[in-house]
N, C-alpha and C positions, 0 to 999 in steps of 0.2 A: 762830335768831331774828336778825333784821336790826336793828342798832342804829339808833335814831331819828336819830343824827347822821350816819350814812353817806349819801353822795350818790350813790355808784355801787356796784353789786353785779356781780361777775364770775362768770358761770356758766361753769365750765371743762369742757371735753370729756373729762374724766377721771372715771371712776366711782369710787365710794367704795372699791372693791376694787382700784383702780389700773389698770383697763383703759381703753383708748381707746374713746370712745363712737362708735358707728356709727349711721347712715350718715355718711360723711365730710363731707357738706354740711349737717349738722344745724343749724349756727349760722346759715347763710344762710337756711335754710328757716324757722327760728324768727323771725329778724329780718324776713323777708318777710311772715310772717303778721301781725306787729305794725306794719307800715309805715303803716297808717292812723292809728295813735295817735301824734299829734304836736302840737306847739304850734299853736294855731289850728284844730285838727281836720283831718279829711281834706278834701282838695281834689281836683279833677280832675287825674289824673296822679300823685297822691301815692303810689300803689302802685308807681311806678317807681323810688322811692328808699327807702332805709331811714329809719326814724324816728330822730331824734337821741337818743331815749330808749331805743333798743334796737338796738345796733350790733354786727355780727359782726366779729371780728378774730382774729388769731393772736398768741399771746404765747409765745415760746420754743418754737415749733413745736406748741403746743397750741391747738386751736380754742377760742374763747371767745365769749361774748356779753356785752357791757357793757350793763347795764340801769341807767338813771338813775332815782333815786327820784322824780323829777318825774312819771314814769309812774304811780306809786302815787297821787300827789296828783290827777292828771288822771282816772284811771279805775281804781278799786280792783280791779274784776273782771279787767281786762287785766293788772294787776300779779300778781294771784293766779294767772292762767293761766300766766304765765312762771315764777313761783316753783314752782307745782305741777308744771310740766313738768320742772324741774330735780330736784325731790324724787322724783317718780314714776320718773325714770330713774336715780336714784342719783348725780346729777352733783354735783361739788364746787362750793360757793358760797363766795365770799370777798368781804369788804368791802374796797374799795380806791378809789383814784382813778387815772384814766389820766393819765400824764405824757407830754406831747408829746415827740417825738424832738428831740434836741439838734441845733442847727444845726451844719453842718460847720465845722471849725476854719478860721479865716482863714489864707490863704496868705501867707507872709512876703514 
C-alpha cells in the first residue's frame, strides 16, 4: 500500500527474492510506454522524451523507475498499469524522494 503522503515511488529492479530483474532495459521500456502521460497531456514529439512522472534511473547500480504520484492524480489507469507491472513481476517498491546530486565542492 502506498502512503497518501508519498510523492514518489521507486520501483526497483530487484525481485522480492533478491534477483536482478531482466531484461536489463526494463526501466527504459516502462518509462517509454508512459511517456505520453505528462503535465498538459501528450503533444507532438512527446514520445521522444520521458514523462516527468515516470523516469528511469539507476541508484547504487540498481535500475529503478521513479514514479511521481501526480501520475495517479492525472490518470488512475496509467498509475495502476505501472504499479501492477511492479507487482506482477515481483519488483520491490519503496516510497522515497529523489535528492539531487550535491554540487561539487568549491576549490580553495
